[in-house]
LUMDOTI-674215 format. One line per field, with one value per residue (C-alpha): x, y, z. Coordinates in steps of 0.05 Angstrom, whole numbers, m for minus. Example, Ala and Ser with C-alpha at 12.3 -4.5 7.8 and 13.67 -1.06 7.14 Angstrom:
% residues 2
c1: (246_273)
c2: (m90_m21)
c3: (156_143)
***
This chain:
% residues 535
c1: (922_935_863_839_885_870_795_784_832_794_727_752_765_690_691_632_632_645_703_731_727_761_817_829_830_881_924_922_947_998_1026_1024_1065_1115_1126_1137_1072_1088_1031_1011_1003_964_918_906_897_848_806_806_785_728_701_706_671_615_607_606_550_515_523_546_615_634_706_711_684_734_790_769_763_832_864_827_847_920_927_898_953_1009_994_1063_1045_1009_1077_1102_1108_1085_1022_1006_1020_981_918_919_931_874_827_847_832_764_744_777_778_706_711_781_759_704_757_778_739_702_740_722_740_814_830_787_821_894_901_845_827_899_916_856_876_948_929_879_932_986_946_926_995_1033_1038_1067_1115_1140_1148_1185_1223_1225_1207_1149_1153_1137_1141_1104_1037_1068_1112_1052_1018_1074_1102_1037_1011_1080_1078_1009_1038_1098_1053_1011_1074_1101_1038_1039_1112_1094_1037_1076_1136_1092_1065_1124_1189_1212_1147_1160_1229_1199_1149_1205_1250_1193_1180_1254_1248_1183_1213_1276_1235_1195_1259_1290_1228_1227_1302_1295_1236_1273_1339_1326_1343_1271_1239_1227_1230_1257_1207_1222_1175_1118_1085_1020_981_1004_980_914_905_924_872_818_833_833_763_738_752_693_630_583_631_641_566_549_555_617_651_640_667_728_744_740_783_835_842_848_902_939_942_966_1020_1046_1043_1054_1124_1141_1106_1120_1193_1233_1309_1318_1377_1356_1398_1380_1418_1400_1388_1444_1450_1517_1549_1542_1509_1486_1452_1450_1410_1431_1385_1412_1395_1467_1476_1527_1534_1576_1595_1556_1546_1573_1589_1604_1589_1514_1503_1510_1479_1494_1447_1398_1390_1430_1412_1337_1336_1373_1328_1266_1291_1299_1375_1412_1480_1514_1555_1600_1617_1655_1688_1701_1751_1763_1730_1681_1620_1630_1654_1627_1562_1599_1625_1554_1539_1601_1582_1509_1512_1552_1594_1626_1677_1704_1733_1770_1828_1879_1895_1912_1884_1894_1824_1788_1734_1784_1823_1758_1736_1804_1800_1730_1751_1814_1779_1719_1704_1705_1750_1786_1814_1843_1814_1845_1829_1816_1789_1721_1670_1636_1579_1528_1471_1492_1510_1578_1618_1682_1729_1752_1792_1838_1903_1968_1983_1928_1940_1999_1998_2052_2038_1986_1946_1989_1931_1885_1836_1779_1819_1835_1761_1738_1698_1652_1612_1553_1522_1458_1409_1442_1442_1501_1507_1570_1586_1641_1655_1687_1732_1751_1775_1847_1823_1789_1846_1852_1778_1766_1820_1769_1731_1663_1671_1661_1594_1534_1459_1459_1514_1520_1547_1619_1635_1562_1559_1619_1647_1713_1681_1633_1675_1649_1699_1682_1606_1615_1653_1601_1541_1489_1413_1403_1445_1434_1463_1473_1478_1451_1396_1428_1497_1554_1593_1539_1533_1511_1547_1503_1555_1551_1475_1474_1519_1470_1408_1435_1448_1377_1393_1340_1365_1349_1372_1369_1365_1300_1270_1297_1325_1328_1311_1336_1309_1333_1294_1288_1244_1271_1311_1266_1287_1240_1245_1229_1160_1144_1150_1192_1198_1241_1237_1289_1264)
c2: (125_151_139_178_237_243_231_286_334_327_335_399_426_420_361_313_242_207_253_246_170_168_215_173_108_139_162_91_58_112_97_22_34_78_23_m29_m67_m109_m158_m120_m54_m87_m118_m52_m13_m65_m66_10_15_m34_2_70_42_16_86_117_68_81_9_m16_m48_m113_m117_m193_m193_m139_m179_m242_m205_m173_m242_m272_m217_m218_m293_m293_m247_m267_m338_m345_m290_m344_m367_m297_m283_m212_m236_m286_m239_m182_m222_m261_m198_m162_m221_m225_m152_m158_m221_m215_m141_m137_m194_m172_m100_m124_m150_m79_m35_28_87_144_169_184_113_84_123_122_57_5_8_7_m49_m90_m80_m100_m160_m184_m180_m212_m272_m291_m281_m316_m383_m349_m307_m369_m408_m352_m317_m367_m316_m280_m207_m189_m114_m107_m88_m32_m8_m3_47_96_75_66_137_165_128_158_228_211_191_254_297_260_276_348_352_329_378_436_424_440_504_532_493_524_501_431_433_449_391_345_364_353_286_267_281_240_181_181_184_123_85_104_81_14_3_20_m27_m83_m75_m116_m190_m207_m164_m227_m301_m354_m409_m477_m495_m536_m596_m590_m615_m555_m508_m545_m533_m460_m452_m483_m438_m378_m396_m402_m328_m314_m308_m342_m401_m408_m408_m459_m534_m521_m494_m559_m599_m554_m566_m642_m634_m597_m657_m704_m662_m655_m731_m738_m685_m721_m793_m782_m756_m819_m872_m843_m821_m843_m844_m790_m755_m683_m635_m562_m523_m454_m392_m345_m308_m314_m364_m432_m455_m527_m552_m627_m663_m736_m794_m791_m716_m693_m632_m605_m538_m536_m463_m402_m353_m282_m230_m160_m88_m83_m157_m217_m282_m312_m263_m257_m331_m381_m361_m352_m418_m456_m426_m445_m517_m519_m523_m506_m535_m547_m610_m600_m538_m550_m492_m516_m459_m390_m345_m296_m322_m389_m373_m303_m324_m374_m317_m303_m377_m387_m326_m348_m424_m477_m513_m581_m588_m539_m573_m542_m557_m521_m471_m403_m339_m267_m239_m208_m262_m319_m288_m275_m348_m373_m328_m353_m426_m416_m378_m424_m497_m514_m570_m557_m606_m599_m654_m682_m734_m802_m778_m804_m774_m823_m822_m794_m843_m892_m839_m848_m784_m791_m732_m738_m674_m637_m676_m646_m622_m569_m543_m508_m496_m441_m401_m387_m445_m476_m480_m426_m427_m456_m518_m530_m538_m594_m644_m688_m749_m771_m840_m866_m922_m934_m861_m814_m738_m701_m632_m599_m529_m487_m538_m524_m567_m570_m620_m667_m717_m722_m734_m780_m825_m844_m885_m910_m874_m808_m828_m793_m788_m714_m665_m597_m559_m538_m463_m443_m473_m435_m453_m470_m531_m588_m612_m669_m720_m700_m704_m773_m797_m771_m792_m754_m755_m687_m624_m569_m500_m448_m379_m308_m276_m239_m245_m206_m270_m297_m362_m413_m413_m426_m475_m515_m511_m540_m596_m611_m609_m651_m708_m703_m680_m651_m581_m544_m472_m429_m364_m389_m435_m412_m463_m536_m594_m664_m722_m794_m848_m923_m915_m859_m796_m735_m666_m607_m532_m495_m474_m539_m509_m567_m639_m699_m769_m824_m892)
c3: (2839_2769_2748_2808_2798_2723_2731_2783_2748_2683_2718_2751_2681_2667_2619_2615_2643_2576_2558_2628_2623_2555_2577_2640_2601_2553_2611_2641_2578_2565_2635_2619_2555_2592_2644_2588_2600_2661_2681_2744_2707_2649_2701_2736_2671_2643_2707_2710_2637_2646_2707_2672_2611_2656_2686_2617_2598_2665_2686_2754_2750_2784_2808_2806_2734_2715_2746_2708_2642_2653_2664_2605_2557_2580_2573_2503_2478_2527_2553_2584_2633_2673_2697_2713_2788_2776_2742_2796_2854_2823_2809_2875_2916_2881_2889_2962_2974_2940_2977_3045_3060_3087_3138_3160_3168_3215_3262_3279_3327_3306_3334_3286_3217_3231_3255_3199_3143_3165_3205_3203_3129_3104_3153_3129_3056_3069_3111_3058_3005_3049_3072_3001_2970_3026_2989_2927_2968_3005_2939_2903_2959_3016_3069_3104_3123_3195_3184_3118_3149_3191_3133_3087_3133_3116_3049_3010_3025_3007_2940_2927_2940_2895_2836_2844_2845_2784_2744_2767_2745_2675_2668_2699_2653_2593_2626_2666_2675_2742_2776_2749_2780_2848_2841_2819_2877_2926_2895_2902_2977_2983_2945_2987_3050_3027_3011_3078_3116_3078_3091_3165_3173_3136_3173_3237_3232_3253_3199_3157_3173_3125_3111_3080_3024_3055_3020_2983_3043_3084_3030_3029_3104_3094_3038_3081_3140_3093_3067_3138_3147_3101_3144_3094_3089_3164_3178_3123_3115_3073_3136_3173_3115_3110_3184_3172_3110_3151_3198_3138_3106_3172_3178_3107_3120_3182_3159_3085_3096_3134_3091_3022_3031_2971_2963_2911_2881_2867_2827_2814_2761_2788_2746_2766_2701_2666_2714_2746_2811_2822_2885_2899_2953_2961_2981_3053_3056_3052_3009_2959_2925_2862_2846_2866_2809_2802_2855_2829_2847_2859_2843_2889_2864_2932_2966_2908_2890_2931_3003_2988_2951_3005_3059_3020_3017_3092_3088_3152_3133_3066_3074_3014_2972_2908_2871_2800_2787_2816_2764_2794_2756_2791_2861_2873_2906_2950_2993_3018_3026_3069_3111_3120_3128_3164_3112_3124_3068_3016_2955_2897_2851_2896_2841_2873_2844_2865_2859_2919_2915_2917_2974_3014_3005_3028_3089_3107_3098_3141_3197_3206_3219_3145_3124_3058_3008_2938_2893_2830_2777_2808_2875_2899_2947_2994_3044_2994_3004_2949_2898_2865_2857_2816_2801_2728_2724_2735_2730_2756_2686_2691_2762_2794_2869_2866_2802_2748_2718_2662_2613_2641_2698_2656_2637_2710_2727_2772_2731_2772_2749_2792_2785_2816_2799_2732_2710_2704_2706_2685_2715_2674_2701_2646_2612_2540_2483_2509_2562_2513_2510_2585_2594_2535_2564_2618_2566_2589_2656_2618_2590_2620_2609_2628_2610_2643_2583_2593_2594_2585_2515_2489_2420_2454_2487_2471_2412_2368_2397_2468_2455_2423_2483_2533_2490_2531_2523_2556_2559_2610_2593_2648_2617_2623_2581_2522_2554_2522_2506_2459_2500_2480_2414_2352_2329_2394_2394_2324_2348_2404_2361_2304_2353_2379_2450_2495_2511_2575_2583_2646_2605_2573_2625_2693_2741_2718_2765_2755_2796_2796_2834_2824_2763_2719_2709_2702_2679_2686_2684_2748_2725_2688_2619_2594_2615_2597_2625_2614_2640)
***
């Protein structure tokens, strides 16, 4: 859009093709710099520049070649962009439009220029992008939009008008500021209209459907069906082979889930910024959620992270919710979870707290079918498919049912030790050094292969005596990017590294997945950037 506006504006001023191309390329990269160089804008600017350079050299451009060169150049300088959802969605959507727009457009009837320009062509573009990006959208967001195609017919043209008005505002400001104000006010109205349309379209409960993440065989079938849309594939021998391959994959999908099912303990330390949220799926398919991240004005990790993640995992009921302690960065997101899902048990320390979040959770627990129980040191959880779950903390010394916590809310955190197939994982909430004596008294039952760092790696926790007693091989730190508390503490990080621990951090790696089966304990970051295996 920007390239088109600048290109034709410069040509109207009487400049030659080469000058016009250079000015347009400059405008593209100026826009890329202004937007802080996100992958999608770099991709578009690179492709636009290559096509313009081809026109300046009087050579026919090739969109697929331009797309390939754009990806190649970006990954040379920023290889980690390959794992960025924006990079993936931008390139896949563009490739989808280039490859699938022509056959999809042929599905629509020919009813004249008006229908072609304002309905059929935009629908074909949106559909081509949507069918190719669906796997990524399901993986990252766990849902498929049912109104996106219709919304695009209105919103995309409005955004084109908004960008044009924005550029006119910039130019007019240099010439005559009152005119720029008129353009800017008009643009405000256009943008608000676009936002209103998008919100109205997204408001119905059926506007999007939640989709559990399918196995790789399902994606293989989807990819084969997608290729069969292409006429030259459908009419070739490859088309016949793809149909056969679809039947093979369908059988693998159906029978593989039955034959290859393994009793696994899966634990996800989710990336909820500066907070904690841990999802556990036990070998018998029962589920547990320990904490839920922050809920504050304009930010709800329950809605932003937990609900989409649980939906993507096909979760309809959370069997156990554990609130380690009632600080907002641990229980805030649980409000949304309790509102959106059936929950079997709600466990906490029983420590009362006067915040809105705590009161809201207690109201939800009391009004629904949730069973509540206050756990304390020595309690065990059973029925978890062979997984041992022992509560190590708090003792009665750290919790008061009638008044404020005697040693602070952090030190009243529920500490849970999970054991399975000879491995142990210690979940610590926000305990601090005041609890060391109580926990170290557990002796060998405190030892764990994986430690979820207490209090986000704060210097008030993870003391040398505590770490020696736990003796972990892996530590997982849940903390926010550049958080105001400075977590994790450099002092604590040094303590971890000098003992040779493998360190996994949500602020650097995203969500962390731990899997225990009969062979090993495996720890990986969500996008596979780091991996640790303990046989």
